[in-house]
C-alpha positions as CSV (number, residue, x, y, z in Angstrom):
1,M,-136.6,-159.6,-10.8
2,Q,-135.2,-163.4,-11.6
3,F,-131.8,-162.6,-12.5
4,S,-128.8,-160.9,-10.6
5,S,-127.8,-158.0,-12.8
6,Y,-130.8,-156.0,-12.8
7,Q,-129.7,-153.1,-10.4
8,S,-126.5,-152.7,-12.9
9,F,-129.1,-151.0,-15.3
10,E,-131.8,-147.9,-15.5
11,W,-135.0,-149.1,-15.7
12,I,-137.7,-147.0,-17.6
13,V,-141.1,-147.9,-17.3
14,I,-143.6,-146.1,-20.1
15,D,-147.4,-145.8,-19.0
16,N,-149.3,-145.5,-22.1
17,D,-152.2,-144.5,-20.1
18,S,-152.7,-147.6,-18.2
19,K,-155.7,-146.5,-16.2
20,D,-154.7,-148.7,-13.3
21,N,-152.8,-148.9,-10.0
22,S,-149.7,-150.6,-12.1
23,R,-147.4,-147.4,-11.4
24,E,-148.0,-147.6,-7.2
25,I,-147.6,-151.7,-7.4
26,I,-144.3,-151.7,-9.7
27,L,-143.0,-148.2,-7.7
28,S,-143.2,-149.9,-4.2
29,A,-141.6,-153.0,-5.3
30,F,-138.8,-151.4,-7.6
31,P,-138.6,-147.7,-6.1
32,F,-135.5,-147.4,-8.5
33,V,-137.7,-147.7,-11.5
34,K,-138.1,-143.9,-13.5
35,W,-141.9,-144.2,-14.2
36,I,-143.0,-142.2,-17.5
37,E,-146.6,-141.1,-17.6
38,M,-147.3,-140.5,-21.7
39,G,-151.1,-139.4,-20.9
40,Y,-152.3,-141.0,-23.8
41,N,-152.1,-144.3,-25.7
42,A,-149.0,-143.1,-27.4
43,G,-148.5,-146.6,-29.1
44,F,-145.3,-148.8,-29.6
45,A,-142.7,-146.2,-31.3
46,R,-143.9,-142.8,-29.2
47,G,-143.6,-144.5,-25.9
48,N,-140.1,-146.1,-26.7
49,N,-138.8,-142.8,-28.4
50,E,-139.6,-141.3,-25.0
51,G,-137.8,-144.0,-23.2
52,V,-134.7,-143.7,-25.2
53,R,-134.6,-139.8,-25.2
54,Q,-134.4,-140.1,-20.8
55,A,-132.3,-142.8,-21.0
56,R,-128.8,-142.3,-19.6
57,G,-127.0,-145.3,-20.8
58,E,-124.8,-145.6,-24.3
59,V,-127.4,-148.7,-25.0
60,V,-131.1,-148.8,-25.1
61,L,-133.4,-152.0,-24.7
62,L,-136.7,-151.9,-25.9
63,L,-138.3,-155.0,-24.1
64,N,-142.0,-155.5,-23.9
65,P,-143.8,-156.2,-20.5
66,D,-144.8,-159.6,-21.3
67,T,-141.5,-160.9,-21.6
68,I,-139.5,-163.0,-19.2
69,I,-135.7,-162.9,-18.9
70,L,-133.8,-165.9,-18.1
71,D,-130.1,-166.8,-17.0
72,D,-129.1,-163.1,-16.8
73,A,-129.4,-162.9,-20.7
74,L,-130.0,-159.4,-20.4
75,D,-126.6,-158.6,-19.2
76,K,-125.0,-161.3,-21.3
77,C,-126.7,-160.0,-24.5
78,F,-125.5,-156.1,-23.3
79,Q,-121.8,-157.4,-22.7
80,R,-121.6,-159.0,-26.1
81,L,-123.1,-156.1,-28.0
82,I,-120.7,-153.4,-26.6
83,A,-117.7,-155.9,-27.7
84,T,-118.5,-156.2,-31.2
85,N,-119.1,-154.0,-34.2
86,Y,-123.3,-154.9,-34.1
87,V,-125.2,-151.6,-34.3
88,A,-128.1,-153.7,-32.6
89,C,-129.1,-157.2,-31.3
90,A,-131.5,-159.5,-29.8
91,V,-131.7,-162.6,-28.2
92,Q,-133.6,-165.8,-29.1
93,L,-137.2,-165.5,-27.6
94,L,-139.2,-168.3,-26.7
95,N,-142.4,-169.2,-26.1
96,P,-143.9,-170.2,-22.9
97,D,-143.7,-173.6,-23.6
98,K,-139.6,-173.1,-24.4
99,S,-140.4,-173.8,-28.1
100,P,-138.6,-171.0,-30.5
101,Q,-140.2,-167.8,-31.4
102,I,-139.5,-166.1,-34.5
103,T,-136.9,-163.3,-33.8
104,G,-134.5,-162.7,-36.7
105,N,-135.9,-161.7,-39.9
106,F,-134.8,-160.9,-43.6
107,F,-136.1,-158.3,-45.9
108,M,-137.9,-159.1,-49.2
109,K,-138.0,-156.9,-52.3
110,G,-140.4,-154.5,-51.9
111,G,-141.7,-156.4,-48.9
112,L,-143.8,-159.0,-50.7
113,N,-144.1,-161.4,-47.6
114,H,-146.0,-158.9,-46.6
115,L,-148.7,-160.5,-48.7
116,L,-148.4,-164.0,-47.2
117,P,-151.4,-163.6,-44.5
118,L,-153.9,-163.0,-47.5
119,P,-156.1,-165.8,-47.5
120,Y,-156.0,-167.4,-50.7
121,M,-153.4,-165.4,-52.6
122,G,-150.9,-165.5,-50.0
123,Q,-151.5,-169.5,-50.3
124,L,-150.5,-169.1,-53.9
125,L,-147.4,-167.2,-53.6
126,R,-146.2,-169.3,-50.8
127,S,-146.6,-172.4,-53.0
128,I,-144.9,-170.3,-55.8
129,A,-141.9,-169.2,-53.5
130,F,-141.7,-173.0,-52.1
131,A,-141.3,-174.3,-55.5
132,A,-138.8,-171.7,-56.9
133,K,-137.0,-172.2,-53.3
134,V,-137.1,-168.7,-52.6
135,K,-135.0,-167.8,-49.3
136,K,-136.9,-168.1,-46.0
137,T,-138.0,-164.4,-44.8
138,N,-136.6,-165.3,-41.1
139,V,-134.7,-167.5,-38.7
140,Q,-137.0,-170.4,-37.2
141,Q,-133.9,-170.8,-34.4
142,S,-131.2,-168.7,-34.4
143,S,-128.0,-170.5,-33.9
144,N,-125.4,-169.0,-31.5
145,E,-124.6,-166.1,-33.5
146,E,-127.1,-165.1,-36.5
147,K,-126.8,-161.7,-38.6
148,V,-130.8,-160.6,-39.5
149,D,-132.0,-157.6,-41.3
150,W,-134.4,-156.6,-38.6
151,I,-135.4,-158.1,-35.1
152,N,-138.7,-158.3,-33.5
153,G,-139.3,-155.4,-31.0
154,A,-140.3,-157.2,-27.7
155,F,-136.3,-157.3,-27.4
156,L,-134.2,-154.6,-29.3
157,M,-130.9,-153.5,-27.9
158,V,-129.4,-150.8,-29.8
159,K,-126.7,-148.4,-29.5
160,K,-127.2,-144.9,-28.5
161,S,-124.4,-143.6,-31.0
162,V,-126.4,-145.7,-33.8
163,I,-129.8,-143.8,-33.2
164,A,-128.1,-140.4,-33.1
165,K,-127.4,-141.5,-36.7
166,A,-130.4,-143.5,-38.0
167,G,-133.0,-141.5,-35.7
168,L,-135.3,-142.7,-33.9
169,M,-138.5,-144.8,-34.7
170,D,-140.9,-143.2,-36.7
171,E,-143.8,-141.8,-34.5
172,D,-146.5,-142.1,-37.6
173,F,-146.8,-145.9,-36.1
174,F,-149.2,-146.6,-33.6
175,L,-148.5,-150.4,-33.6
176,Y,-146.7,-153.0,-35.7
177,A,-144.0,-152.7,-38.4
178,E,-142.5,-149.7,-36.9
179,E,-139.2,-151.7,-35.5
180,I,-139.2,-153.1,-39.2
181,E,-138.9,-149.6,-41.0
182,W,-136.8,-148.8,-38.0
183,C,-134.0,-151.9,-38.5
184,S,-133.8,-150.6,-42.1
185,R,-132.5,-147.5,-41.1
186,L,-130.3,-149.0,-38.2
187,K,-129.1,-151.4,-41.1
188,K,-128.1,-148.7,-42.9
189,Q,-125.0,-148.1,-40.3
190,G,-123.8,-151.7,-39.7
191,E,-125.0,-155.2,-38.9
192,L,-127.7,-156.6,-36.6
193,C,-127.8,-160.1,-35.0
194,V,-129.7,-162.5,-32.6
195,F,-127.2,-164.2,-29.9
196,G,-129.1,-167.5,-30.1
197,D,-127.8,-169.2,-26.8
198,L,-129.4,-166.3,-24.6
199,N,-133.4,-166.8,-24.5
200,V,-136.2,-164.6,-23.2
201,I,-139.6,-165.9,-22.8
202,H,-142.2,-163.8,-24.7
203,L,-146.1,-164.5,-24.1
204,Q,-146.7,-162.7,-27.1
205,G,-149.8,-160.4,-27.8
206,E,-151.6,-160.1,-24.4
207,S,-152.6,-156.4,-24.2
208,I,-153.1,-156.0,-27.9
209,N,-155.7,-159.1,-27.8
210,K,-157.4,-157.6,-24.5
211,A,-157.7,-154.5,-26.3
212,T,-158.9,-155.5,-29.5
213,K,-160.8,-158.4,-28.1
214,S,-158.8,-160.7,-30.4
215,A,-158.0,-164.4,-29.9
216,D,-155.2,-164.3,-32.1
217,K,-151.4,-164.0,-31.5
218,G,-150.1,-163.8,-34.6
219,Y,-150.0,-161.6,-37.5
220,F,-152.4,-163.6,-40.0
221,N,-155.5,-162.3,-38.4
222,L,-156.7,-159.5,-41.5
223,Y,-160.6,-159.3,-39.9
224,D,-161.3,-157.5,-36.8
225,K,-159.5,-154.1,-35.4
226,K,-156.0,-156.0,-34.9
227,G,-156.3,-157.0,-38.3
228,L,-157.2,-153.3,-39.7
229,Q,-153.9,-152.2,-37.4
230,L,-151.9,-154.4,-39.2
231,I,-152.9,-153.9,-43.0
232,V,-152.3,-150.3,-42.3
233,S,-149.3,-150.3,-40.4
234,Q,-147.8,-153.0,-43.0
235,L,-148.6,-150.6,-46.0
236,V,-147.1,-147.3,-44.0
237,R,-143.9,-149.2,-43.6
238,I,-144.1,-150.4,-47.3
239,R,-144.6,-147.0,-48.6
240,K,-141.7,-145.4,-46.4
241,Q,-139.3,-148.1,-46.7
242,F,-140.0,-148.9,-50.5
243,G,-141.6,-146.3,-52.0
244,V,-144.8,-145.5,-53.9
245,G,-144.7,-148.1,-56.4
246,W,-144.7,-150.6,-54.4
247,F,-147.3,-149.0,-51.9
248,L,-149.9,-148.9,-54.7
249,F,-148.4,-152.9,-55.8
250,H,-149.5,-153.9,-52.0
251,L,-152.6,-152.1,-51.7
252,F,-153.9,-153.4,-55.4
253,M,-153.1,-156.6,-54.1
254,N,-155.0,-156.3,-50.9
255,T,-157.9,-155.1,-52.9
256,V,-157.9,-158.0,-55.1
257,E,-157.9,-160.2,-52.4
258,V,-161.5,-159.1,-51.6
259,P,-163.6,-160.9,-54.2
260,L,-161.0,-163.5,-54.5
261,F,-161.6,-164.6,-50.9
262,F,-165.1,-164.2,-51.7
263,V,-165.4,-166.9,-54.7
264,C,-162.5,-169.2,-53.7
265,S,-163.9,-169.6,-49.9
266,I,-167.4,-170.6,-51.5
267,I,-165.9,-173.0,-54.1
268,D,-163.7,-174.7,-51.3
269,N,-166.2,-174.7,-48.9
270,I,-168.8,-176.7,-51.7
271,F,-165.5,-178.6,-52.4
272,H,-165.4,-180.1,-48.8
273,L,-169.0,-180.2,-48.5
274,H,-169.6,-177.4,-45.7
275,N,-171.8,-174.2,-45.7
276,P,-170.7,-172.1,-48.7
277,F,-170.9,-168.8,-46.5
278,K,-169.2,-170.7,-43.7
279,D,-166.7,-167.7,-43.8
280,W,-168.7,-164.9,-44.5
281,K,-167.9,-163.1,-41.4
282,L,-164.1,-163.0,-42.0
283,I,-164.6,-162.2,-45.9
284,S,-166.9,-159.1,-44.2
285,G,-164.3,-158.1,-41.8
286,F,-161.5,-158.2,-44.2
287,T,-163.7,-156.3,-46.6
288,K,-164.7,-153.4,-44.3
289,N,-161.1,-153.2,-43.0
290,I,-159.7,-152.8,-46.8
291,V,-162.3,-150.2,-47.4
292,K,-161.1,-148.2,-44.1
293,T,-157.7,-148.6,-45.2
294,W,-158.8,-146.9,-48.9
295,R,-159.8,-143.6,-46.9
296,L,-156.3,-143.2,-45.8
297,F,-155.1,-143.6,-49.4
298,F,-153.8,-140.0,-49.9
299,I,-152.4,-139.7,-46.6
300,I,-150.4,-142.9,-47.0
301,L,-149.6,-142.1,-50.5
302,N,-148.1,-138.5,-49.8
303,N,-146.3,-139.6,-46.5
304,K,-147.3,-136.9,-44.4
305,P,-147.2,-136.7,-40.7
306,H,-150.3,-138.8,-39.3
307,F,-150.4,-140.6,-36.5
308,Y,-152.1,-144.3,-37.6
309,K,-154.0,-145.6,-34.5
310,M,-157.0,-147.6,-35.9
311,F,-158.4,-148.3,-32.4
């Protein structure tokens, strides 16, 4: 531990079926850690929920394993949270090179920002939003104290008294979008903020990329197993937070992107003197993911309990 206050906290590690000797390594170095075996890959929501259930403190922190605490930021964040009326908070996440990583975000009507990763439709919507001077959906770098609608789940500190009212994370989610939907419920109980002068490094995406054999560390990859999980989780979140109408709209727009992607990529590549079918692998991967998503149509539409684990 590289910060002085670590012994002041209760540390709980959730093992989502690691299948290695990490338990022995960690407990031998830090015997005060409480180790919880899930017995299967339970995903982000179910794993963290179990930790929250067993935590004894008045405040809980969801903390990714791929994070590095800087300058005792954890304790400083805790002290500030309990001294305010905020229901949840975070610190400013940083990339390994210390550049800012988006931490605080804002909701858009119907979750329209989830369409931005679409290859060509997203570009068009981004241009329209820029021309119309639509408010940005996130804070590129938080100031000393920035009020936001939702917080990146890599570092999310919440008062347990609020969780008792808002509920735990929805366990239908396996990965992605669960903290967004959760924050929408937390926000009904009070305000959330990012303390921008406190920092934690987030390596971002190491585990998921290894599991899905993906090299992408962002949320614009819609073409492989990770992309399928992103598409499904985002649609599930739209259905739960905004209702049936917006879910149908998003699914329609994702489906329309399939022929649009095919036609526009050919035209684009010819215009730039490239092989017209240079993007065929991406088009094929995206199309397969949309077909697999349609197979879940009635389950998502009816909002019945279902574990949306796509790999």
